[in-house]
TORPA-419744 format. One record per residue (C-alpha): residue number from 0; z, y, x. Coordinates in steps of 0.1 Angstrom, whole numbers, always signed. Layout:
BEGIN
R	NUM	Z	Y	X
...
END
This chain:
BEGIN
R	0	+971	+468	+1988
R	1	+936	+453	+1991
R	2	+947	+425	+1967
R	3	+958	+451	+1942
R	4	+925	+468	+1941
R	5	+906	+435	+1940
R	6	+926	+426	+1909
R	7	+918	+460	+1894
R	8	+881	+456	+1899
R	9	+882	+420	+1887
R	10	+899	+432	+1855
R	11	+873	+459	+1850
R	12	+845	+433	+1855
R	13	+861	+410	+1828
R	14	+862	+439	+1804
R	15	+826	+446	+1808
R	16	+813	+411	+1802
R	17	+790	+407	+1771
R	18	+803	+392	+1740
R	19	+785	+359	+1735
R	20	+779	+357	+1698
R	21	+744	+361	+1685
R	22	+751	+338	+1656
R	23	+783	+353	+1641
R	24	+807	+333	+1620
R	25	+836	+357	+1614
R	26	+849	+342	+1582
R	27	+858	+306	+1573
R	28	+865	+298	+1537
R	29	+882	+266	+1523
R	30	+883	+257	+1486
R	31	+912	+240	+1468
R	32	+916	+226	+1433
R	33	+951	+234	+1421
R	34	+963	+217	+1389
R	35	+986	+239	+1368
R	36	+990	+215	+1338
R	37	+971	+188	+1321
R	38	+946	+212	+1307
R	39	+947	+241	+1332
R	40	+938	+245	+1368
R	41	+928	+270	+1395
R	42	+900	+270	+1420
R	43	+915	+288	+1451
R	44	+893	+302	+1479
R	45	+912	+310	+1511
R	46	+893	+328	+1539
R	47	+904	+333	+1575
R	48	+889	+365	+1589
R	49	+884	+374	+1625
R	50	+900	+405	+1639
R	51	+878	+436	+1633
R	52	+861	+421	+1603
R	53	+869	+425	+1566
R	54	+858	+408	+1534
R	55	+852	+429	+1503
R	56	+871	+424	+1471
R	57	+858	+420	+1435
R	58	+842	+444	+1410
R	59	+832	+472	+1435
R	60	+809	+500	+1422
R	61	+771	+496	+1422
R	62	+754	+509	+1454
R	63	+783	+498	+1476
R	64	+791	+467	+1497
R	65	+788	+432	+1484
R	66	+815	+423	+1459
R	67	+831	+389	+1458
R	68	+818	+370	+1427
R	69	+824	+335	+1412
R	70	+792	+318	+1401
R	71	+786	+286	+1381
R	72	+756	+263	+1385
R	73	+769	+236	+1361
R	74	+801	+233	+1340
R	75	+811	+204	+1318
R	76	+844	+196	+1301
R	77	+858	+229	+1311
R	78	+855	+267	+1306
R	79	+863	+298	+1327
R	80	+895	+318	+1319
R	81	+891	+355	+1329
R	82	+874	+367	+1360
R	83	+877	+359	+1397
R	84	+911	+374	+1408
R	85	+918	+387	+1444
R	86	+952	+378	+1458
R	87	+972	+390	+1488
R	88	+973	+422	+1508
R	89	+943	+441	+1495
R	90	+935	+474	+1512
R	91	+921	+503	+1491
R	92	+905	+533	+1507
R	93	+876	+557	+1506
R	94	+846	+546	+1526
R	95	+828	+577	+1540
R	96	+796	+558	+1546
R	97	+792	+545	+1510
R	98	+810	+576	+1496
R	99	+832	+555	+1473
R	100	+865	+538	+1470
R	101	+863	+503	+1483
R	102	+888	+474	+1484
R	103	+888	+447	+1511
R	104	+909	+422	+1530
R	105	+917	+419	+1567
R	106	+930	+387	+1583
R	107	+932	+366	+1552
R	108	+914	+368	+1519
R	109	+923	+348	+1488
R	110	+904	+346	+1455
R	111	+915	+326	+1425
R	112	+895	+315	+1394
R	113	+914	+300	+1365
R	114	+899	+270	+1346
R	115	+907	+256	+1312
R	116	+899	+219	+1308
R	117	+886	+210	+1273
R	118	+893	+172	+1275
R	119	+877	+141	+1290
R	120	+856	+141	+1321
R	121	+849	+175	+1338
R	122	+823	+185	+1364
R	123	+822	+220	+1378
R	124	+796	+230	+1404
R	125	+791	+265	+1417
R	126	+797	+289	+1446
R	127	+817	+320	+1457
R	128	+795	+348	+1469
R	129	+811	+374	+1493
R	130	+802	+401	+1518
R	131	+818	+408	+1552
R	132	+814	+437	+1576
R	133	+828	+450	+1609
R	134	+823	+485	+1624
R	135	+788	+477	+1636
R	136	+774	+448	+1616
R	137	+774	+434	+1581
R	138	+768	+397	+1574
R	139	+743	+389	+1546
R	140	+759	+379	+1513
R	141	+773	+344	+1520
R	142	+779	+315	+1496
R	143	+809	+291	+1496
R	144	+797	+261	+1475
R	145	+821	+237	+1457
R	146	+820	+207	+1434
R	147	+850	+193	+1415
R	148	+850	+163	+1392
R	149	+877	+144	+1374
R	150	+894	+138	+1340
R	151	+913	+164	+1320
R	152	+943	+143	+1308
R	153	+967	+119	+1325
R	154	+946	+110	+1355
R	155	+934	+146	+1360
R	156	+956	+153	+1389
R	157	+949	+121	+1407
R	158	+912	+124	+1402
R	159	+909	+160	+1411
R	160	+928	+158	+1444
R	161	+904	+136	+1463
R	162	+875	+157	+1451
R	163	+893	+188	+1463
R	164	+900	+174	+1498
R	165	+864	+162	+1501
R	166	+850	+196	+1491
R	167	+874	+215	+1514
R	168	+864	+194	+1544
R	169	+827	+198	+1536
R	170	+831	+236	+1531
R	171	+850	+240	+1564
R	172	+824	+219	+1583
R	173	+797	+241	+1568
R	174	+814	+273	+1578
R	175	+825	+264	+1613
R	176	+794	+247	+1627
R	177	+780	+267	+1656
R	178	+747	+284	+1659
R	179	+730	+257	+1679
R	180	+737	+231	+1652
R	181	+723	+255	+1626
R	182	+690	+259	+1645
R	183	+687	+222	+1652
R	184	+693	+213	+1616
R	185	+668	+239	+1605
R	186	+641	+227	+1629
R	187	+640	+192	+1612
R	188	+646	+203	+1576
R	189	+625	+235	+1572
R	190	+614	+230	+1536
R	191	+577	+232	+1528
R	192	+585	+247	+1494
R	193	+599	+279	+1511
R	194	+567	+290	+1528
R	195	+530	+289	+1523
R	196	+523	+281	+1560
R	197	+551	+260	+1575
R	198	+544	+272	+1610
R	199	+555	+307	+1601
R	200	+590	+293	+1595
R	201	+591	+272	+1627
R	202	+623	+280	+1647
R	203	+616	+300	+1678
R	204	+650	+303	+1694
R	205	+639	+286	+1726
R	206	+608	+309	+1728
R	207	+630	+340	+1724
R	208	+652	+327	+1753
R	209	+621	+326	+1775
R	210	+618	+364	+1771
R	211	+654	+368	+1784
R	212	+670	+368	+1750
R	213	+708	+371	+1755
R	214	+733	+351	+1736
R	215	+748	+383	+1722
R	216	+750	+420	+1722
R	217	+765	+436	+1753
R	218	+798	+454	+1747
R	219	+787	+489	+1756
R	220	+817	+504	+1737
R	221	+843	+494	+1763
R	222	+821	+508	+1792
R	223	+816	+540	+1772
R	224	+853	+544	+1765
R	225	+862	+539	+1802
R	226	+837	+565	+1814
R	227	+848	+589	+1786
R	228	+883	+586	+1800
R	229	+870	+590	+1835
R	230	+852	+622	+1825
R	231	+884	+635	+1808
R	232	+904	+628	+1840
R	233	+879	+647	+1861
R	234	+880	+677	+1838
R	235	+918	+676	+1839
R	236	+918	+678	+1877
R	237	+902	+713	+1876
R	238	+928	+728	+1853
R	239	+955	+752	+1866
R	240	+982	+726	+1859
R	241	+968	+699	+1882
R	242	+945	+714	+1909
R	243	+972	+735	+1928
R	244	+996	+705	+1929
R	245	+971	+683	+1949
R	246	+975	+699	+1983
R	247	+1013	+703	+1980
R	248	+1018	+667	+1969
R	249	+996	+652	+1996
R	250	+1012	+674	+2023
R	251	+1046	+662	+2012
R	252	+1037	+626	+2016
R	253	+1022	+631	+2050
R	254	+1051	+652	+2063
R	255	+1080	+632	+2048
R	256	+1076	+605	+2075
R	257	+1064	+604	+2111
R	258	+1046	+572	+2103
R	259	+1011	+582	+2091
R	260	+1004	+548	+2077
R	261	+1035	+549	+2056
R	262	+1026	+584	+2043
R	263	+992	+571	+2033
R	264	+1007	+541	+2016
R	265	+1031	+563	+1997
R	266	+1001	+584	+1985
R	267	+984	+552	+1973
R	268	+1015	+542	+1955
R	269	+1017	+577	+1939
R	270	+981	+573	+1926
R	271	+988	+538	+1913
R	272	+1019	+551	+1895
R	273	+998	+576	+1877
R	274	+975	+548	+1866
R	275	+1004	+527	+1854
R	276	+1019	+556	+1834
R	277	+988	+565	+1815
R	278	+977	+529	+1808
R	279	+1012	+523	+1795
R	280	+1007	+553	+1772
R	281	+974	+537	+1759
R	282	+991	+504	+1753
R	283	+1019	+521	+1735
R	284	+994	+537	+1711
R	285	+982	+502	+1702
R	286	+1017	+488	+1698
R	287	+1028	+517	+1676
R	288	+998	+518	+1653
R	289	+988	+481	+1654
R	290	+953	+466	+1654
R	291	+946	+470	+1617
R	292	+957	+507	+1617
R	293	+934	+515	+1646
R	294	+905	+499	+1628
R	295	+913	+519	+1597
R	296	+914	+552	+1615
R	297	+876	+553	+1617
R	298	+872	+556	+1579
R	299	+906	+570	+1567
R	300	+901	+605	+1555
R	301	+938	+616	+1559
R	302	+938	+606	+1595
R	303	+905	+623	+1602
R	304	+918	+655	+1587
R	305	+949	+653	+1609
R	306	+927	+647	+1639
R	307	+906	+677	+1630
R	308	+937	+700	+1627
R	309	+951	+686	+1660
R	310	+919	+694	+1679
R	311	+918	+729	+1664
R	312	+954	+735	+1676
R	313	+945	+722	+1711
R	314	+914	+745	+1712
R	315	+936	+775	+1702
R	316	+959	+766	+1731
R	317	+930	+765	+1756
R	318	+918	+798	+1743
R	319	+952	+813	+1752
R	320	+968	+817	+1718
R	321	+999	+798	+1730
R	322	+1010	+771	+1755
R	323	+1017	+735	+1745
R	324	+1045	+724	+1768
R	325	+1072	+698	+1768
R	326	+1108	+708	+1771
R	327	+1115	+720	+1807
R	328	+1147	+700	+1809
R	329	+1127	+668	+1807
R	330	+1107	+675	+1838
R	331	+1137	+690	+1856
R	332	+1158	+659	+1849
R	333	+1130	+636	+1861
R	334	+1125	+657	+1892
R	335	+1161	+657	+1902
R	336	+1163	+620	+1896
R	337	+1133	+616	+1920
R	338	+1152	+635	+1947
R	339	+1182	+613	+1944
R	340	+1163	+580	+1947
R	341	+1142	+566	+1975
R	342	+1114	+541	+1979
R	343	+1090	+531	+1952
R	344	+1112	+544	+1924
R	345	+1112	+579	+1939
R	346	+1074	+579	+1941
R	347	+1070	+567	+1906
R	348	+1094	+594	+1892
R	349	+1074	+620	+1911
R	350	+1042	+608	+1894
R	351	+1061	+609	+1861
R	352	+1071	+645	+1869
R	353	+1034	+654	+1874
R	354	+1026	+639	+1840
R	355	+1052	+661	+1823
R	356	+1045	+693	+1842
R	357	+1007	+691	+1837
R	358	+1010	+683	+1800
R	359	+1000	+718	+1788
R	360	+966	+712	+1804
R	361	+962	+674	+1802
R	362	+977	+670	+1767
R	363	+948	+684	+1747
R	364	+923	+663	+1768
R	365	+944	+632	+1763
R	366	+949	+640	+1726
R	367	+911	+643	+1721
R	368	+905	+611	+1742
R	369	+930	+590	+1722
R	370	+916	+604	+1689
R	371	+880	+595	+1699
R	372	+887	+560	+1712
R	373	+911	+551	+1684
R	374	+884	+557	+1658
R	375	+861	+532	+1675
R	376	+883	+505	+1659
R	377	+888	+487	+1693
R	378	+923	+474	+1697
R	379	+925	+479	+1735
R	380	+903	+511	+1735
R	381	+933	+534	+1741
R	382	+944	+514	+1772
R	383	+908	+514	+1786
R	384	+904	+551	+1780
R	385	+937	+559	+1797
R	386	+927	+536	+1826
R	387	+896	+557	+1832
R	388	+915	+590	+1828
R	389	+943	+579	+1852
R	390	+918	+566	+1879
R	391	+901	+600	+1879
R	392	+934	+619	+1880
R	393	+949	+597	+1908
R	394	+918	+596	+1930
R	395	+921	+630	+1948
R	396	+957	+622	+1958
R	397	+947	+590	+1976
R	398	+915	+604	+1990
R	399	+931	+635	+2005
R	400	+959	+614	+2019
R	401	+933	+592	+2037
R	402	+913	+623	+2049
R	403	+938	+652	+2053
R	404	+911	+674	+2069
R	405	+894	+676	+2035
R	406	+923	+697	+2022
R	407	+910	+727	+2042
R	408	+877	+726	+2022
R	409	+894	+726	+1988
R	410	+884	+755	+1966
R	411	+913	+779	+1961
R	412	+929	+782	+1927
R	413	+916	+811	+1906
R	414	+901	+824	+1874
R	415	+874	+797	+1875
R	416	+900	+772	+1863
R	417	+907	+793	+1832
R	418	+870	+792	+1824
R	419	+871	+754	+1824
R	420	+900	+755	+1800
R	421	+882	+778	+1776
R	422	+850	+757	+1778
R	423	+871	+726	+1769
R	424	+885	+746	+1739
R	425	+850	+752	+1726
R	426	+842	+716	+1730
R	427	+873	+704	+1712
R	428	+866	+729	+1683
R	429	+831	+714	+1680
R	430	+844	+678	+1679
R	431	+870	+688	+1653
R	432	+841	+693	+1629
R	433	+831	+657	+1634
R	434	+864	+644	+1621
R	435	+864	+669	+1592
R	436	+829	+657	+1584
R	437	+842	+621	+1580
R	438	+869	+633	+1555
R	439	+843	+654	+1537
R	440	+820	+624	+1532
R	441	+849	+603	+1521
R	442	+861	+626	+1493
R	443	+826	+639	+1484
R	444	+836	+675	+1488
R	445	+802	+685	+1501
R	446	+816	+715	+1519
R	447	+802	+703	+1553
R	448	+767	+691	+1545
R	449	+744	+685	+1574
R	450	+730	+721	+1576
R	451	+765	+736	+1573
R	452	+777	+714	+1601
R	453	+747	+723	+1623
R	454	+751	+760	+1615
R	455	+787	+759	+1627
R	456	+777	+740	+1659
R	457	+750	+765	+1666
R	458	+776	+793	+1663
R	459	+801	+775	+1685
R	460	+777	+767	+1713
R	461	+761	+802	+1710
R	462	+796	+818	+1714
R	463	+803	+794	+1744
R	464	+771	+807	+1760
R	465	+781	+843	+1754
R	466	+816	+836	+1769
R	467	+801	+821	+1800
R	468	+779	+852	+1804
R	469	+810	+874	+1803
R	470	+803	+889	+1769
R	471	+835	+876	+1753
R	472	+870	+878	+1767
R	473	+902	+858	+1760
R	474	+938	+868	+1768
R	475	+940	+848	+1801
R	476	+906	+860	+1814
R	477	+905	+885	+1843
R	478	+885	+917	+1841
R	479	+860	+907	+1867
R	480	+826	+909	+1850
R	481	+807	+891	+1877
R	482	+790	+858	+1866
R	483	+787	+831	+1892
R	484	+755	+810	+1895
R	485	+771	+778	+1882
R	486	+786	+797	+1853
R	487	+752	+812	+1845
R	488	+735	+778	+1844
R	489	+763	+765	+1821
R	490	+756	+794	+1798
R	491	+719	+787	+1799
R	492	+725	+750	+1789
R	493	+749	+760	+1760
R	494	+725	+786	+1746
R	495	+695	+762	+1749
R	496	+715	+736	+1730
R	497	+723	+760	+1703
R	498	+686	+769	+1699
R	499	+676	+732	+1700
R	500	+698	+726	+1669
R	501	+682	+754	+1648
R	502	+652	+733	+1635
R	503	+678	+709	+1621
R	504	+686	+734	+1594
R	505	+652	+726	+1579
R	506	+655	+688	+1584
R	507	+645	+680	+1620
R	508	+661	+647	+1631
R	509	+679	+662	+1662
R	510	+684	+628	+1678
R	511	+708	+643	+1704
R	512	+734	+650	+1678
R	513	+726	+622	+1653
R	514	+758	+604	+1661
R	515	+779	+635	+1653
R	516	+761	+653	+1624
R	517	+764	+642	+1588
R	518	+737	+619	+1575
R	519	+703	+632	+1566
R	520	+708	+625	+1528
R	521	+734	+654	+1528
R	522	+707	+678	+1538
R	523	+698	+701	+1508
R	524	+666	+715	+1523
R	525	+644	+691	+1543
R	526	+608	+698	+1554
R	527	+606	+668	+1578
R	528	+585	+640	+1564
R	529	+579	+618	+1594
R	530	+592	+586	+1579
R	531	+583	+549	+1583
R	532	+578	+526	+1553
R	533	+573	+489	+1554
R	534	+540	+474	+1544
R	535	+555	+443	+1530
R	536	+589	+430	+1518
R	537	+577	+394	+1517
R	538	+575	+374	+1549
R	539	+546	+350	+1541
R	540	+524	+377	+1525
R	541	+530	+400	+1554
R	542	+521	+373	+1579
R	543	+489	+364	+1561
R	544	+479	+401	+1560
R	545	+486	+405	+1597
R	546	+464	+374	+1604
R	547	+435	+389	+1584
R	548	+439	+423	+1601
R	549	+444	+409	+1636
R	550	+476	+428	+1641
R	551	+511	+418	+1654
R	552	+541	+418	+1631
R	553	+575	+434	+1633
R	554	+601	+418	+1611
R	555	+630	+440	+1601
R	556	+660	+421	+1588
R	557	+681	+447	+1571
R	558	+705	+452	+1541
R	559	+711	+478	+1514
R	560	+747	+481	+1526
R	561	+738	+481	+1563
R	562	+750	+514	+1578
R	563	+736	+509	+1613
R	564	+702	+500	+1598
R	565	+700	+535	+1582
R	566	+711	+550	+1616
R	567	+682	+533	+1634
R	568	+657	+544	+1607
R	569	+669	+580	+1610
R	570	+675	+583	+1647
R	571	+648	+560	+1661
R	572	+621	+554	+1636
R	573	+616	+591	+1630
R	574	+605	+595	+1666
R	575	+568	+604	+1667
R	576	+558	+577	+1691
R	577	+579	+550	+1674
R	578	+566	+559	+1640
R	579	+530	+559	+1652
R	580	+534	+525	+1667
R	581	+550	+510	+1637
R	582	+525	+525	+1613
R	583	+493	+520	+1633
R	584	+499	+491	+1657
R	585	+521	+467	+1637
R	586	+524	+452	+1603
R	587	+560	+461	+1594
R	588	+578	+435	+1572
R	589	+612	+446	+1559
R	590	+634	+418	+1545
R	591	+667	+427	+1527
R	592	+692	+399	+1532
R	593	+714	+412	+1503
R	594	+686	+415	+1478
R	595	+701	+401	+1445
R	596	+668	+394	+1428
R	597	+668	+359	+1415
R	598	+642	+334	+1428
R	599	+619	+319	+1402
R	600	+636	+286	+1409
R	601	+666	+278	+1431
R	602	+656	+261	+1464
R	603	+675	+233	+1479
R	604	+678	+233	+1517
R	605	+697	+212	+1543
R	606	+717	+231	+1569
R	607	+742	+216	+1593
R	608	+738	+184	+1575
R	609	+750	+199	+1542
R	610	+728	+207	+1512
R	611	+727	+243	+1502
R	612	+710	+262	+1473
R	613	+691	+294	+1478
R	614	+693	+314	+1446
R	615	+683	+349	+1454
R	616	+656	+366	+1475
R	617	+683	+377	+1499
R	618	+695	+341	+1503
R	619	+659	+332	+1513
R	620	+655	+359	+1539
R	621	+690	+353	+1553
R	622	+681	+316	+1557
R	623	+649	+326	+1575
R	624	+668	+347	+1599
R	625	+693	+319	+1607
R	626	+669	+290	+1608
R	627	+640	+306	+1627
R	628	+657	+331	+1650
R	629	+693	+318	+1652
R	630	+708	+351	+1642
R	631	+726	+364	+1611
R	632	+736	+401	+1618
R	633	+717	+432	+1609
R	634	+699	+452	+1619
R	635	+677	+426	+1637
R	636	+641	+433	+1648
R	637	+617	+407	+1661
R	638	+580	+409	+1671
R	639	+557	+381	+1662
R	640	+520	+371	+1667
R	641	+498	+358	+1639
R	642	+512	+323	+1644
R	643	+548	+334	+1639
R	644	+557	+331	+1676
R	645	+578	+359	+1694
R	646	+561	+385	+1715
R	647	+593	+398	+1731
R	648	+631	+393	+1729
R	649	+647	+406	+1697
R	650	+663	+441	+1693
R	651	+695	+450	+1675
R	652	+715	+482	+1670
R	653	+707	+505	+1699
R	654	+696	+541	+1693
R	655	+680	+545	+1728
R	656	+645	+555	+1718
R	657	+629	+548	+1752
R	658	+642	+512	+1750
R	659	+628	+508	+1715
R	660	+594	+522	+1727
R	661	+594	+497	+1756
R	662	+604	+469	+1731
R	663	+574	+477	+1710
R	664	+551	+483	+1739
R	665	+559	+450	+1756
R	666	+551	+432	+1723
R	667	+517	+449	+1720
R	668	+509	+440	+1757
R	669	+518	+404	+1751
R	670	+499	+402	+1719
R	671	+467	+415	+1736
R	672	+471	+388	+1762
END
């Protein structure tokens, strides 16, 4: 048994390890010249996309993500036929963040550009520009460069093929080199024409590591999902369907045999069976829906509407409108089977009987948990959530089996368990609005703008407080009007939270609910003006100004299509202390890596041993982020002194305001040294 628990904790430790990937390279493209006839050919771009990422298609609306485009630097002896054409399994859905219909690829992306050869020698040089995102980060617009040379007639096929292979190999090498190679190449080839003061562009990856810079972002999402499941399991314990079963089940295991050790072992097996049953349920969700479907749930409007309706039904069940139960013959059949068998199978069937009998109470909690973790886009999220839920549900059976005397101190069943059910009903009703909000943003209905959402939450939590004070009754509540001390404090918290949200109706940030409420731009009436604006959008100019003023610098690498960048600006930068430090103590330089403004002249750089061309302002800032800091995801914040050296480790997407204040404070302290 000790080995079993050792393996369990080892598995949990592995799941909590950080993902080591500061320099992300989720897409690898290869190019191919495909001859159709003596005077026609196609340039084919085939991209392999990591799980969880997607590459956007062509001709998307303005103001949305980066569209894939075909660009020519030089063309001789040939001409383009039509536009760049996407091929393969293209997904088309509403994106609630951008508020528009978007098309993208998952797994594999293929783009084809048709070419007409006009005769004689041909020379075509250019690049494919594309955008890629996952649920948390967006890559800067990325170029896949190509060069094809040959002759149009007769020898065209033979001449073109070697060039195609050479270009493909060069492109693959460019796209698959790791981050360390990028930094080393940049350190020796930082071009003087890019910057007025070369030292500003000097790579500082080693210096960042001296501050404890980690190789990647920690995977907080899995830990969050596990503890969300754990909390759900603890709540399920105190429902009328589970709590009364605990003493009966434990007593049964201890009395069924004279061997106390065997009774304890059976109770442990019973708890382990509960874990196996619920984790299997989580895995089944993944197998049924599949990885791509789970990723799509977070933005699919139809699914979010269904989730909203499901949570409303569960809330009504908890309020006492009806009971959600499985057919009784199911549980009776399993129970009778458990009596006919012996050993481990008998115990497992008893655990399965508990799962069926308690479904009316645990079903709504499990339903909400699966809805919440499925929309995180993580493929194994349902299994991790169910692991936490099952551990919490199984824990009392094993603990009371080890310490039978504790059974005497268990609170007796009563009306307090119905209070917990009703409280859960209010919470599920509140979270249902979150999913309705996603659908509302996707279709642009504007029926659930930020102030409408907050008004509904204020009413829900206000009614919850009144219920806990005994002012509202539901069908299953008794007539006892006395309010216990814990119930009074719960009412106090609920009413205080409702009052806290009231200023949000006039535009207050309400950081405690920023992850649930619609974005600030949906607010019709906003009196809150505590905003932060960058002093410079040019790195060299901002660094020179900071040197003259004797101030440290914060460089903000962002993007017009970066959702999490906007979240940080709304939830963190609007904090009074943060905004004061950014406005008064730092020179803020914001650099958009997807800025399409053309540079006065294209700039040639060498990266990973391959020559590249920087054509836009966004290309320039993206190269700066890669070469100087060894990173390429946004948002990305780094603090610098007047020589371009780091003052602290970098900061990415994390809405913890206290951490951000400490990040800025440490930089100021080190600057003053």
